[in-house]
C-alpha positions, -999 to +999 in steps of 0.1 A: -448+427-527-424+432-500-420+394-493-413+389-530-385+414-528-370+398-498-371+363-514-354+376-545-327+393-525-321+362-505-319+341-537-294+365-551-272+365-521-272+326-520-265+323-556-236+349-555-222+331-525-224+297-541-207+310-573-178+326-553-172+295-532-173+273-563-144+292-579-120+289-550-090+266-557-084+235-536-062+238-506-025+229-511-014+197-494+006+203-461+043+196-460+061+181-430+067+214-413+031+226-417+019+192-404+042+196-374+030+232-368-006+220-370+000+193-344+017+218-321-012+243-325-037+215-318-018+204-287-016+240-275-053+246-281-062+215-262-041+226-232-056+261-234-091+245-235-083+223-205-070+252-185-101+272-194-123+243-182-104+240-150-107+278-143-145+275-151-149+246-126-130+267-099-152+297-105-184+276-103-172+261-071-164+295-056-198+308-065-216+277-051-196+280-018-204+317-014-240+310-021-241+282+005-224+304+030-248+332+024-278+310+027-263+295+060-259+331+073-296+337+066-305+304+085-315+284+054-301+249+050-289+243+014-280+207+005-254+211-023-259+188-053-229+171-069-221+191-102-198+184-131-167+199-115-172+177-084-176+146-107-144+156-124-125+158-091-138+123-081-111+096-080-112+074-111-105+044-088-137+049-069-165+024-078-192+038-100-226+033-087-245+008-108-213-005-125-208-042-128-183-057-103-151-069-116-143-105-115-118-118-090-087-136-104-092-174-105-074-195-080-051-223-093 
């Protein structure tokens, strides 16, 4: 009996939500000012996300360095594994392991 009541309540919630969403008017098209503001907001959000990503990588590096130092103080040898922040810091000009070699220019 309790399951039946829960199912009926869930159905009523879903039906009510569906009806309320169906009656919403479509969004108005954006004008040039709104499009420019949306682009600025998108760029600002991307910059904020990149800064947060960099801060996260720095924090991870600090934690890893502290852990390795603590383990060395205890006499344990820890071999650090290359993580995502170390991969991001790698030079893009460095050859990638397993990548196909680039062809040398042809001599004339």
